[in-house]
mmCIF entry with sequence, helices, sheets and N, C-alpha, C, O atoms, coordinates in Angstrom:
data_MODEL
# 
_entry.id   MODEL 
# 
_entity.id                         1 
_entity.type                       polymer 
_entity.pdbx_number_of_molecules   1 
# 
_entity_poly.entity_id                      1 
_entity_poly.type                           'polypeptide(L)' 
_entity_poly.nstd_linkage                   no 
_entity_poly.nstd_monomer                   no 
_entity_poly.pdbx_seq_one_letter_code       MENGANPNPALIQPMDQNVIQNIKLGYRKLLLTTILNDPLHNENLEKTQTN 
_entity_poly.pdbx_seq_one_letter_code_can   MENGANPNPALIQPMDQNVIQNIKLGYRKLLLTTILNDPLHNENLEKTQTN 
_entity_poly.pdbx_strand_id                 A 
# 
loop_
_entity_poly_seq.entity_id 
_entity_poly_seq.num 
_entity_poly_seq.mon_id 
_entity_poly_seq.hetero 
1 1  MET n 
1 2  GLU n 
1 3  ASN n 
1 4  GLY n 
1 5  ALA n 
1 6  ASN n 
1 7  PRO n 
1 8  ASN n 
1 9  PRO n 
1 10 ALA n 
1 11 LEU n 
1 12 ILE n 
1 13 GLN n 
1 14 PRO n 
1 15 MET n 
1 16 ASP n 
1 17 GLN n 
1 18 ASN n 
1 19 VAL n 
1 20 ILE n 
1 21 GLN n 
1 22 ASN n 
1 23 ILE n 
1 24 LYS n 
1 25 LEU n 
1 26 GLY n 
1 27 TYR n 
1 28 ARG n 
1 29 LYS n 
1 30 LEU n 
1 31 LEU n 
1 32 LEU n 
1 33 THR n 
1 34 THR n 
1 35 ILE n 
1 36 LEU n 
1 37 ASN n 
1 38 ASP n 
1 39 PRO n 
1 40 LEU n 
1 41 HIS n 
1 42 ASN n 
1 43 GLU n 
1 44 ASN n 
1 45 LEU n 
1 46 GLU n 
1 47 LYS n 
1 48 THR n 
1 49 GLN n 
1 50 THR n 
1 51 ASN n 
# 
_struct_asym.id          A 
_struct_asym.entity_id   1 
# 
loop_
_struct_conf.conf_type_id 
_struct_conf.id 
_struct_conf.pdbx_PDB_helix_id 
_struct_conf.beg_label_comp_id 
_struct_conf.beg_label_asym_id 
_struct_conf.beg_label_seq_id 
_struct_conf.pdbx_beg_PDB_ins_code 
_struct_conf.end_label_comp_id 
_struct_conf.end_label_asym_id 
_struct_conf.end_label_seq_id 
_struct_conf.pdbx_end_PDB_ins_code 
_struct_conf.beg_auth_comp_id 
_struct_conf.beg_auth_asym_id 
_struct_conf.beg_auth_seq_id 
_struct_conf.end_auth_comp_id 
_struct_conf.end_auth_asym_id 
_struct_conf.end_auth_seq_id 
_struct_conf.pdbx_PDB_helix_class 
_struct_conf.details 
_struct_conf.pdbx_PDB_helix_length 
HELX_P HELX_P1 AA1 PRO A 9  ? LEU A 11 ? PRO A 9  LEU A 11 5 ? 3  
HELX_P HELX_P2 AA2 GLN A 13 ? ASN A 37 ? GLN A 13 ASN A 37 1 ? 25 
HELX_P HELX_P3 AA3 PRO A 39 ? THR A 50 ? PRO A 39 THR A 50 1 ? 12 
# 
_struct_conf_type.id          HELX_P 
_struct_conf_type.criteria    ? 
_struct_conf_type.reference   ? 
# 
loop_
_atom_site.group_PDB 
_atom_site.id 
_atom_site.type_symbol 
_atom_site.label_atom_id 
_atom_site.label_alt_id 
_atom_site.label_comp_id 
_atom_site.label_asym_id 
_atom_site.label_entity_id 
_atom_site.label_seq_id 
_atom_site.pdbx_PDB_ins_code 
_atom_site.Cartn_x 
_atom_site.Cartn_y 
_atom_site.Cartn_z 
_atom_site.occupancy 
_atom_site.B_iso_or_equiv 
_atom_site.pdbx_formal_charge 
_atom_site.auth_seq_id 
_atom_site.auth_comp_id 
_atom_site.auth_asym_id 
_atom_site.auth_atom_id 
_atom_site.pdbx_PDB_model_num 
ATOM 1   N N  . MET A 1 1  ? 74.677  129.845 46.051 1.00 0.00 ? 1  MET A N  1 
ATOM 2   C CA . MET A 1 1  ? 75.725  130.405 46.888 1.00 0.00 ? 1  MET A CA 1 
ATOM 3   C C  . MET A 1 1  ? 75.079  130.861 48.189 1.00 0.00 ? 1  MET A C  1 
ATOM 4   O O  . MET A 1 1  ? 74.193  131.715 48.193 1.00 0.00 ? 1  MET A O  1 
ATOM 5   N N  . GLU A 1 2  ? 75.532  130.283 49.282 1.00 0.00 ? 2  GLU A N  1 
ATOM 6   C CA . GLU A 1 2  ? 74.935  130.542 50.578 1.00 0.00 ? 2  GLU A CA 1 
ATOM 7   C C  . GLU A 1 2  ? 75.830  131.482 51.386 1.00 0.00 ? 2  GLU A C  1 
ATOM 8   O O  . GLU A 1 2  ? 77.043  131.284 51.446 1.00 0.00 ? 2  GLU A O  1 
ATOM 9   N N  . ASN A 1 3  ? 75.248  132.484 51.995 1.00 0.00 ? 3  ASN A N  1 
ATOM 10  C CA . ASN A 1 3  ? 75.963  133.441 52.849 1.00 0.00 ? 3  ASN A CA 1 
ATOM 11  C C  . ASN A 1 3  ? 77.101  134.165 52.120 1.00 0.00 ? 3  ASN A C  1 
ATOM 12  O O  . ASN A 1 3  ? 78.082  134.558 52.752 1.00 0.00 ? 3  ASN A O  1 
ATOM 13  N N  . GLY A 1 4  ? 76.986  134.342 50.832 1.00 0.00 ? 4  GLY A N  1 
ATOM 14  C CA . GLY A 1 4  ? 78.002  135.054 50.061 1.00 0.00 ? 4  GLY A CA 1 
ATOM 15  C C  . GLY A 1 4  ? 79.329  134.318 49.985 1.00 0.00 ? 4  GLY A C  1 
ATOM 16  O O  . GLY A 1 4  ? 80.365  134.935 49.736 1.00 0.00 ? 4  GLY A O  1 
ATOM 17  N N  . ALA A 1 5  ? 79.314  133.030 50.193 1.00 0.00 ? 5  ALA A N  1 
ATOM 18  C CA . ALA A 1 5  ? 80.553  132.251 50.164 1.00 0.00 ? 5  ALA A CA 1 
ATOM 19  C C  . ALA A 1 5  ? 81.072  132.132 48.740 1.00 0.00 ? 5  ALA A C  1 
ATOM 20  O O  . ALA A 1 5  ? 80.300  132.169 47.781 1.00 0.00 ? 5  ALA A O  1 
ATOM 21  N N  . ASN A 1 6  ? 82.360  131.992 48.613 1.00 0.00 ? 6  ASN A N  1 
ATOM 22  C CA . ASN A 1 6  ? 82.987  131.815 47.311 1.00 0.00 ? 6  ASN A CA 1 
ATOM 23  C C  . ASN A 1 6  ? 82.607  130.434 46.781 1.00 0.00 ? 6  ASN A C  1 
ATOM 24  O O  . ASN A 1 6  ? 82.738  129.447 47.505 1.00 0.00 ? 6  ASN A O  1 
ATOM 25  N N  . PRO A 1 7  ? 82.143  130.342 45.545 1.00 0.00 ? 7  PRO A N  1 
ATOM 26  C CA . PRO A 1 7  ? 81.717  129.039 45.025 1.00 0.00 ? 7  PRO A CA 1 
ATOM 27  C C  . PRO A 1 7  ? 82.877  128.063 44.829 1.00 0.00 ? 7  PRO A C  1 
ATOM 28  O O  . PRO A 1 7  ? 82.661  126.851 44.834 1.00 0.00 ? 7  PRO A O  1 
ATOM 29  N N  . ASN A 1 8  ? 84.080  128.558 44.659 1.00 0.00 ? 8  ASN A N  1 
ATOM 30  C CA . ASN A 1 8  ? 85.208  127.658 44.437 1.00 0.00 ? 8  ASN A CA 1 
ATOM 31  C C  . ASN A 1 8  ? 86.464  128.207 45.125 1.00 0.00 ? 8  ASN A C  1 
ATOM 32  O O  . ASN A 1 8  ? 87.314  128.809 44.469 1.00 0.00 ? 8  ASN A O  1 
ATOM 33  N N  . PRO A 1 9  ? 86.583  128.005 46.434 1.00 0.00 ? 9  PRO A N  1 
ATOM 34  C CA . PRO A 1 9  ? 87.731  128.564 47.150 1.00 0.00 ? 9  PRO A CA 1 
ATOM 35  C C  . PRO A 1 9  ? 89.066  127.938 46.748 1.00 0.00 ? 9  PRO A C  1 
ATOM 36  O O  . PRO A 1 9  ? 90.117  128.517 47.019 1.00 0.00 ? 9  PRO A O  1 
ATOM 37  N N  . ALA A 1 10 ? 89.046  126.773 46.111 1.00 0.00 ? 10 ALA A N  1 
ATOM 38  C CA . ALA A 1 10 ? 90.290  126.125 45.699 1.00 0.00 ? 10 ALA A CA 1 
ATOM 39  C C  . ALA A 1 10 ? 91.044  126.968 44.672 1.00 0.00 ? 10 ALA A C  1 
ATOM 40  O O  . ALA A 1 10 ? 92.262  126.842 44.553 1.00 0.00 ? 10 ALA A O  1 
ATOM 41  N N  . LEU A 1 11 ? 90.344  127.821 43.931 1.00 0.00 ? 11 LEU A N  1 
ATOM 42  C CA . LEU A 1 11 ? 91.007  128.671 42.940 1.00 0.00 ? 11 LEU A CA 1 
ATOM 43  C C  . LEU A 1 11 ? 91.823  129.777 43.601 1.00 0.00 ? 11 LEU A C  1 
ATOM 44  O O  . LEU A 1 11 ? 92.783  130.269 43.008 1.00 0.00 ? 11 LEU A O  1 
ATOM 45  N N  . ILE A 1 12 ? 91.462  130.169 44.802 1.00 0.00 ? 12 ILE A N  1 
ATOM 46  C CA . ILE A 1 12 ? 92.148  131.259 45.487 1.00 0.00 ? 12 ILE A CA 1 
ATOM 47  C C  . ILE A 1 12 ? 93.318  130.738 46.313 1.00 0.00 ? 12 ILE A C  1 
ATOM 48  O O  . ILE A 1 12 ? 94.279  131.476 46.532 1.00 0.00 ? 12 ILE A O  1 
ATOM 49  N N  . GLN A 1 13 ? 93.271  129.520 46.766 1.00 0.00 ? 13 GLN A N  1 
ATOM 50  C CA . GLN A 1 13 ? 94.279  128.998 47.682 1.00 0.00 ? 13 GLN A CA 1 
ATOM 51  C C  . GLN A 1 13 ? 95.718  129.081 47.157 1.00 0.00 ? 13 GLN A C  1 
ATOM 52  O O  . GLN A 1 13 ? 96.599  129.462 47.927 1.00 0.00 ? 13 GLN A O  1 
ATOM 53  N N  . PRO A 1 14 ? 96.004  128.747 45.901 1.00 0.00 ? 14 PRO A N  1 
ATOM 54  C CA . PRO A 1 14 ? 97.398  128.885 45.443 1.00 0.00 ? 14 PRO A CA 1 
ATOM 55  C C  . PRO A 1 14 ? 97.904  130.325 45.521 1.00 0.00 ? 14 PRO A C  1 
ATOM 56  O O  . PRO A 1 14 ? 99.068  130.552 45.851 1.00 0.00 ? 14 PRO A O  1 
ATOM 57  N N  . MET A 1 15 ? 97.045  131.294 45.222 1.00 0.00 ? 15 MET A N  1 
ATOM 58  C CA . MET A 1 15 ? 97.441  132.687 45.315 1.00 0.00 ? 15 MET A CA 1 
ATOM 59  C C  . MET A 1 15 ? 97.712  133.055 46.772 1.00 0.00 ? 15 MET A C  1 
ATOM 60  O O  . MET A 1 15 ? 98.698  133.728 47.074 1.00 0.00 ? 15 MET A O  1 
ATOM 61  N N  . ASP A 1 16 ? 96.831  132.610 47.679 1.00 0.00 ? 16 ASP A N  1 
ATOM 62  C CA . ASP A 1 16 ? 97.023  132.882 49.097 1.00 0.00 ? 16 ASP A CA 1 
ATOM 63  C C  . ASP A 1 16 ? 98.339  132.293 49.582 1.00 0.00 ? 16 ASP A C  1 
ATOM 64  O O  . ASP A 1 16 ? 99.050  132.926 50.363 1.00 0.00 ? 16 ASP A O  1 
ATOM 65  N N  . GLN A 1 17 ? 98.666  131.098 49.131 1.00 0.00 ? 17 GLN A N  1 
ATOM 66  C CA . GLN A 1 17 ? 99.913  130.459 49.547 1.00 0.00 ? 17 GLN A CA 1 
ATOM 67  C C  . GLN A 1 17 ? 101.115 131.276 49.085 1.00 0.00 ? 17 GLN A C  1 
ATOM 68  O O  . GLN A 1 17 ? 102.093 131.409 49.821 1.00 0.00 ? 17 GLN A O  1 
ATOM 69  N N  . ASN A 1 18 ? 101.051 131.818 47.888 1.00 0.00 ? 18 ASN A N  1 
ATOM 70  C CA . ASN A 1 18 ? 102.138 132.648 47.372 1.00 0.00 ? 18 ASN A CA 1 
ATOM 71  C C  . ASN A 1 18 ? 102.295 133.919 48.201 1.00 0.00 ? 18 ASN A C  1 
ATOM 72  O O  . ASN A 1 18 ? 103.413 134.346 48.488 1.00 0.00 ? 18 ASN A O  1 
ATOM 73  N N  . VAL A 1 19 ? 101.181 134.516 48.582 1.00 0.00 ? 19 VAL A N  1 
ATOM 74  C CA . VAL A 1 19 ? 101.222 135.726 49.408 1.00 0.00 ? 19 VAL A CA 1 
ATOM 75  C C  . VAL A 1 19 ? 101.851 135.409 50.761 1.00 0.00 ? 19 VAL A C  1 
ATOM 76  O O  . VAL A 1 19 ? 102.707 136.153 51.240 1.00 0.00 ? 19 VAL A O  1 
ATOM 77  N N  . ILE A 1 20 ? 101.433 134.313 51.372 1.00 0.00 ? 20 ILE A N  1 
ATOM 78  C CA . ILE A 1 20 ? 101.975 133.910 52.670 1.00 0.00 ? 20 ILE A CA 1 
ATOM 79  C C  . ILE A 1 20 ? 103.474 133.651 52.558 1.00 0.00 ? 20 ILE A C  1 
ATOM 80  O O  . ILE A 1 20 ? 104.243 134.075 53.421 1.00 0.00 ? 20 ILE A O  1 
ATOM 81  N N  . GLN A 1 21 ? 103.888 132.966 51.515 1.00 0.00 ? 21 GLN A N  1 
ATOM 82  C CA . GLN A 1 21 ? 105.308 132.663 51.307 1.00 0.00 ? 21 GLN A CA 1 
ATOM 83  C C  . GLN A 1 21 ? 106.119 133.953 51.158 1.00 0.00 ? 21 GLN A C  1 
ATOM 84  O O  . GLN A 1 21 ? 107.215 134.063 51.708 1.00 0.00 ? 21 GLN A O  1 
ATOM 85  N N  . ASN A 1 22 ? 105.589 134.923 50.423 1.00 0.00 ? 22 ASN A N  1 
ATOM 86  C CA . ASN A 1 22 ? 106.294 136.193 50.228 1.00 0.00 ? 22 ASN A CA 1 
ATOM 87  C C  . ASN A 1 22 ? 106.404 136.982 51.526 1.00 0.00 ? 22 ASN A C  1 
ATOM 88  O O  . ASN A 1 22 ? 107.423 137.626 51.774 1.00 0.00 ? 22 ASN A O  1 
ATOM 89  N N  . ILE A 1 23 ? 105.368 136.939 52.353 1.00 0.00 ? 23 ILE A N  1 
ATOM 90  C CA . ILE A 1 23 ? 105.409 137.625 53.646 1.00 0.00 ? 23 ILE A CA 1 
ATOM 91  C C  . ILE A 1 23 ? 106.469 136.992 54.541 1.00 0.00 ? 23 ILE A C  1 
ATOM 92  O O  . ILE A 1 23 ? 107.234 137.699 55.196 1.00 0.00 ? 23 ILE A O  1 
ATOM 93  N N  . LYS A 1 24 ? 106.515 135.660 54.571 1.00 0.00 ? 24 LYS A N  1 
ATOM 94  C CA . LYS A 1 24 ? 107.520 134.965 55.381 1.00 0.00 ? 24 LYS A CA 1 
ATOM 95  C C  . LYS A 1 24 ? 108.933 135.305 54.903 1.00 0.00 ? 24 LYS A C  1 
ATOM 96  O O  . LYS A 1 24 ? 109.825 135.541 55.719 1.00 0.00 ? 24 LYS A O  1 
ATOM 97  N N  . LEU A 1 25 ? 109.136 135.328 53.602 1.00 0.00 ? 25 LEU A N  1 
ATOM 98  C CA . LEU A 1 25 ? 110.446 135.640 53.041 1.00 0.00 ? 25 LEU A CA 1 
ATOM 99  C C  . LEU A 1 25 ? 110.865 137.066 53.407 1.00 0.00 ? 25 LEU A C  1 
ATOM 100 O O  . LEU A 1 25 ? 112.010 137.310 53.786 1.00 0.00 ? 25 LEU A O  1 
ATOM 101 N N  . GLY A 1 26 ? 109.925 138.000 53.288 1.00 0.00 ? 26 GLY A N  1 
ATOM 102 C CA . GLY A 1 26 ? 110.211 139.388 53.650 1.00 0.00 ? 26 GLY A CA 1 
ATOM 103 C C  . GLY A 1 26 ? 110.552 139.534 55.123 1.00 0.00 ? 26 GLY A C  1 
ATOM 104 O O  . GLY A 1 26 ? 111.437 140.307 55.488 1.00 0.00 ? 26 GLY A O  1 
ATOM 105 N N  . TYR A 1 27 ? 109.839 138.781 55.980 1.00 0.00 ? 27 TYR A N  1 
ATOM 106 C CA . TYR A 1 27 ? 110.101 138.833 57.413 1.00 0.00 ? 27 TYR A CA 1 
ATOM 107 C C  . TYR A 1 27 ? 111.493 138.282 57.723 1.00 0.00 ? 27 TYR A C  1 
ATOM 108 O O  . TYR A 1 27 ? 112.233 138.873 58.510 1.00 0.00 ? 27 TYR A O  1 
ATOM 109 N N  . ARG A 1 28 ? 111.851 137.156 57.108 1.00 0.00 ? 28 ARG A N  1 
ATOM 110 C CA . ARG A 1 28 ? 113.178 136.570 57.342 1.00 0.00 ? 28 ARG A CA 1 
ATOM 111 C C  . ARG A 1 28 ? 114.282 137.529 56.906 1.00 0.00 ? 28 ARG A C  1 
ATOM 112 O O  . ARG A 1 28 ? 115.298 137.673 57.585 1.00 0.00 ? 28 ARG A O  1 
ATOM 113 N N  . LYS A 1 29 ? 114.070 138.179 55.768 1.00 0.00 ? 29 LYS A N  1 
ATOM 114 C CA . LYS A 1 29 ? 115.060 139.129 55.257 1.00 0.00 ? 29 LYS A CA 1 
ATOM 115 C C  . LYS A 1 29 ? 115.209 140.308 56.217 1.00 0.00 ? 29 LYS A C  1 
ATOM 116 O O  . LYS A 1 29 ? 116.328 140.732 56.508 1.00 0.00 ? 29 LYS A O  1 
ATOM 117 N N  . LEU A 1 30 ? 114.099 140.836 56.708 1.00 0.00 ? 30 LEU A N  1 
ATOM 118 C CA . LEU A 1 30 ? 114.123 141.943 57.655 1.00 0.00 ? 30 LEU A CA 1 
ATOM 119 C C  . LEU A 1 30 ? 114.800 141.529 58.959 1.00 0.00 ? 30 LEU A C  1 
ATOM 120 O O  . LEU A 1 30 ? 115.603 142.280 59.511 1.00 0.00 ? 30 LEU A O  1 
ATOM 121 N N  . LEU A 1 31 ? 114.476 140.337 59.446 1.00 0.00 ? 31 LEU A N  1 
ATOM 122 C CA . LEU A 1 31 ? 115.068 139.838 60.682 1.00 0.00 ? 31 LEU A CA 1 
ATOM 123 C C  . LEU A 1 31 ? 116.581 139.681 60.542 1.00 0.00 ? 31 LEU A C  1 
ATOM 124 O O  . LEU A 1 31 ? 117.336 140.106 61.416 1.00 0.00 ? 31 LEU A O  1 
ATOM 125 N N  . LEU A 1 32 ? 117.018 139.077 59.453 1.00 0.00 ? 32 LEU A N  1 
ATOM 126 C CA . LEU A 1 32 ? 118.447 138.878 59.224 1.00 0.00 ? 32 LEU A CA 1 
ATOM 127 C C  . LEU A 1 32 ? 119.170 140.217 59.088 1.00 0.00 ? 32 LEU A C  1 
ATOM 128 O O  . LEU A 1 32 ? 120.261 140.388 59.633 1.00 0.00 ? 32 LEU A O  1 
ATOM 129 N N  . THR A 1 33 ? 118.581 141.154 58.376 1.00 0.00 ? 33 THR A N  1 
ATOM 130 C CA . THR A 1 33 ? 119.179 142.481 58.217 1.00 0.00 ? 33 THR A CA 1 
ATOM 131 C C  . THR A 1 33 ? 119.299 143.175 59.565 1.00 0.00 ? 33 THR A C  1 
ATOM 132 O O  . THR A 1 33 ? 120.318 143.803 59.856 1.00 0.00 ? 33 THR A O  1 
ATOM 133 N N  . THR A 1 34 ? 118.266 143.066 60.385 1.00 0.00 ? 34 THR A N  1 
ATOM 134 C CA . THR A 1 34 ? 118.281 143.678 61.713 1.00 0.00 ? 34 THR A CA 1 
ATOM 135 C C  . THR A 1 34 ? 119.376 143.071 62.579 1.00 0.00 ? 34 THR A C  1 
ATOM 136 O O  . THR A 1 34 ? 120.102 143.793 63.262 1.00 0.00 ? 34 THR A O  1 
ATOM 137 N N  . ILE A 1 35 ? 119.496 141.762 62.553 1.00 0.00 ? 35 ILE A N  1 
ATOM 138 C CA . ILE A 1 35 ? 120.520 141.086 63.356 1.00 0.00 ? 35 ILE A CA 1 
ATOM 139 C C  . ILE A 1 35 ? 121.922 141.485 62.891 1.00 0.00 ? 35 ILE A C  1 
ATOM 140 O O  . ILE A 1 35 ? 122.796 141.761 63.713 1.00 0.00 ? 35 ILE A O  1 
ATOM 141 N N  . LEU A 1 36 ? 122.131 141.516 61.587 1.00 0.00 ? 36 LEU A N  1 
ATOM 142 C CA . LEU A 1 36 ? 123.461 141.843 61.067 1.00 0.00 ? 36 LEU A CA 1 
ATOM 143 C C  . LEU A 1 36 ? 123.838 143.307 61.288 1.00 0.00 ? 36 LEU A C  1 
ATOM 144 O O  . LEU A 1 36 ? 125.022 143.636 61.356 1.00 0.00 ? 36 LEU A O  1 
ATOM 145 N N  . ASN A 1 37 ? 122.850 144.181 61.401 1.00 0.00 ? 37 ASN A N  1 
ATOM 146 C CA . ASN A 1 37 ? 123.124 145.603 61.625 1.00 0.00 ? 37 ASN A CA 1 
ATOM 147 C C  . ASN A 1 37 ? 123.253 145.946 63.103 1.00 0.00 ? 37 ASN A C  1 
ATOM 148 O O  . ASN A 1 37 ? 123.597 147.080 63.437 1.00 0.00 ? 37 ASN A O  1 
ATOM 149 N N  . ASP A 1 38 ? 122.986 144.994 63.997 1.00 0.00 ? 38 ASP A N  1 
ATOM 150 C CA . ASP A 1 38 ? 123.057 145.224 65.435 1.00 0.00 ? 38 ASP A CA 1 
ATOM 151 C C  . ASP A 1 38 ? 124.500 145.009 65.901 1.00 0.00 ? 38 ASP A C  1 
ATOM 152 O O  . ASP A 1 38 ? 125.038 143.914 65.731 1.00 0.00 ? 38 ASP A O  1 
ATOM 153 N N  . PRO A 1 39 ? 125.136 146.028 66.483 1.00 0.00 ? 39 PRO A N  1 
ATOM 154 C CA . PRO A 1 39 ? 126.543 145.893 66.888 1.00 0.00 ? 39 PRO A CA 1 
ATOM 155 C C  . PRO A 1 39 ? 126.776 144.755 67.887 1.00 0.00 ? 39 PRO A C  1 
ATOM 156 O O  . PRO A 1 39 ? 127.797 144.073 67.806 1.00 0.00 ? 39 PRO A O  1 
ATOM 157 N N  . LEU A 1 40 ? 125.867 144.542 68.807 1.00 0.00 ? 40 LEU A N  1 
ATOM 158 C CA . LEU A 1 40 ? 126.033 143.477 69.794 1.00 0.00 ? 40 LEU A CA 1 
ATOM 159 C C  . LEU A 1 40 ? 126.053 142.113 69.119 1.00 0.00 ? 40 LEU A C  1 
ATOM 160 O O  . LEU A 1 40 ? 126.880 141.263 69.449 1.00 0.00 ? 40 LEU A O  1 
ATOM 161 N N  . HIS A 1 41 ? 125.140 141.904 68.172 1.00 0.00 ? 41 HIS A N  1 
ATOM 162 C CA . HIS A 1 41 ? 125.116 140.634 67.453 1.00 0.00 ? 41 HIS A CA 1 
ATOM 163 C C  . HIS A 1 41 ? 126.364 140.475 66.583 1.00 0.00 ? 41 HIS A C  1 
ATOM 164 O O  . HIS A 1 41 ? 126.902 139.374 66.462 1.00 0.00 ? 41 HIS A O  1 
ATOM 165 N N  . ASN A 1 42 ? 126.814 141.555 65.988 1.00 0.00 ? 42 ASN A N  1 
ATOM 166 C CA . ASN A 1 42 ? 128.018 141.485 65.149 1.00 0.00 ? 42 ASN A CA 1 
ATOM 167 C C  . ASN A 1 42 ? 129.236 141.094 65.976 1.00 0.00 ? 42 ASN A C  1 
ATOM 168 O O  . ASN A 1 42 ? 130.080 140.320 65.523 1.00 0.00 ? 42 ASN A O  1 
ATOM 169 N N  . GLU A 1 43 ? 129.324 141.630 67.189 1.00 0.00 ? 43 GLU A N  1 
ATOM 170 C CA . GLU A 1 43 ? 130.449 141.289 68.063 1.00 0.00 ? 43 GLU A CA 1 
ATOM 171 C C  . GLU A 1 43 ? 130.415 139.798 68.402 1.00 0.00 ? 43 GLU A C  1 
ATOM 172 O O  . GLU A 1 43 ? 131.448 139.130 68.370 1.00 0.00 ? 43 GLU A O  1 
ATOM 173 N N  . ASN A 1 44 ? 129.240 139.282 68.723 1.00 0.00 ? 44 ASN A N  1 
ATOM 174 C CA . ASN A 1 44 ? 129.105 137.859 69.027 1.00 0.00 ? 44 ASN A CA 1 
ATOM 175 C C  . ASN A 1 44 ? 129.403 137.009 67.800 1.00 0.00 ? 44 ASN A C  1 
ATOM 176 O O  . ASN A 1 44 ? 130.012 135.945 67.915 1.00 0.00 ? 44 ASN A O  1 
ATOM 177 N N  . LEU A 1 45 ? 128.983 137.465 66.641 1.00 0.00 ? 45 LEU A N  1 
ATOM 178 C CA . LEU A 1 45 ? 129.226 136.734 65.399 1.00 0.00 ? 45 LEU A CA 1 
ATOM 179 C C  . LEU A 1 45 ? 130.724 136.664 65.102 1.00 0.00 ? 45 LEU A C  1 
ATOM 180 O O  . LEU A 1 45 ? 131.232 135.618 64.697 1.00 0.00 ? 45 LEU A O  1 
ATOM 181 N N  . GLU A 1 46 ? 131.424 137.774 65.303 1.00 0.00 ? 46 GLU A N  1 
ATOM 182 C CA . GLU A 1 46 ? 132.870 137.794 65.069 1.00 0.00 ? 46 GLU A CA 1 
ATOM 183 C C  . GLU A 1 46 ? 133.592 136.853 66.028 1.00 0.00 ? 46 GLU A C  1 
ATOM 184 O O  . GLU A 1 46 ? 134.533 136.168 65.628 1.00 0.00 ? 46 GLU A O  1 
ATOM 185 N N  . LYS A 1 47 ? 133.165 136.813 67.284 1.00 0.00 ? 47 LYS A N  1 
ATOM 186 C CA . LYS A 1 47 ? 133.774 135.906 68.260 1.00 0.00 ? 47 LYS A CA 1 
ATOM 187 C C  . LYS A 1 47 ? 133.533 134.458 67.855 1.00 0.00 ? 47 LYS A C  1 
ATOM 188 O O  . LYS A 1 47 ? 134.424 133.618 67.981 1.00 0.00 ? 47 LYS A O  1 
ATOM 189 N N  . THR A 1 48 ? 132.346 134.168 67.376 1.00 0.00 ? 48 THR A N  1 
ATOM 190 C CA . THR A 1 48 ? 132.004 132.807 66.968 1.00 0.00 ? 48 THR A CA 1 
ATOM 191 C C  . THR A 1 48 ? 132.840 132.383 65.761 1.00 0.00 ? 48 THR A C  1 
ATOM 192 O O  . THR A 1 48 ? 133.289 131.240 65.687 1.00 0.00 ? 48 THR A O  1 
ATOM 193 N N  . GLN A 1 49 ? 133.046 133.291 64.830 1.00 0.00 ? 49 GLN A N  1 
ATOM 194 C CA . GLN A 1 49 ? 133.800 132.962 63.624 1.00 0.00 ? 49 GLN A CA 1 
ATOM 195 C C  . GLN A 1 49 ? 135.279 132.742 63.910 1.00 0.00 ? 49 GLN A C  1 
ATOM 196 O O  . GLN A 1 49 ? 135.920 131.956 63.213 1.00 0.00 ? 49 GLN A O  1 
ATOM 197 N N  . THR A 1 50 ? 135.840 133.412 64.914 1.00 0.00 ? 50 THR A N  1 
ATOM 198 C CA . THR A 1 50 ? 137.260 133.257 65.209 1.00 0.00 ? 50 THR A CA 1 
ATOM 199 C C  . THR A 1 50 ? 137.544 131.987 65.995 1.00 0.00 ? 50 THR A C  1 
ATOM 200 O O  . THR A 1 50 ? 138.688 131.531 66.020 1.00 0.00 ? 50 THR A O  1 
ATOM 201 N N  . ASN A 1 51 ? 136.551 131.409 66.630 1.00 0.00 ? 51 ASN A N  1 
ATOM 202 C CA . ASN A 1 51 ? 136.750 130.170 67.415 1.00 0.00 ? 51 ASN A CA 1 
ATOM 203 C C  . ASN A 1 51 ? 136.678 128.947 66.553 1.00 0.00 ? 51 ASN A C  1 
ATOM 204 O O  . ASN A 1 51 ? 136.822 127.831 67.051 1.00 0.00 ? 51 ASN A O  1 
# 
């Protein structure tokens, strides 16, 4: 093992991918919640739905 490198990084990659996916999902949920709670966006959304 050279420079303290992980001998088998392929074992960690699936876990890392799951973490990344969960962060993206959490961000999308937060973004959508923020948009839906914003009165200006809600007004635009209501106008769009009535047209």
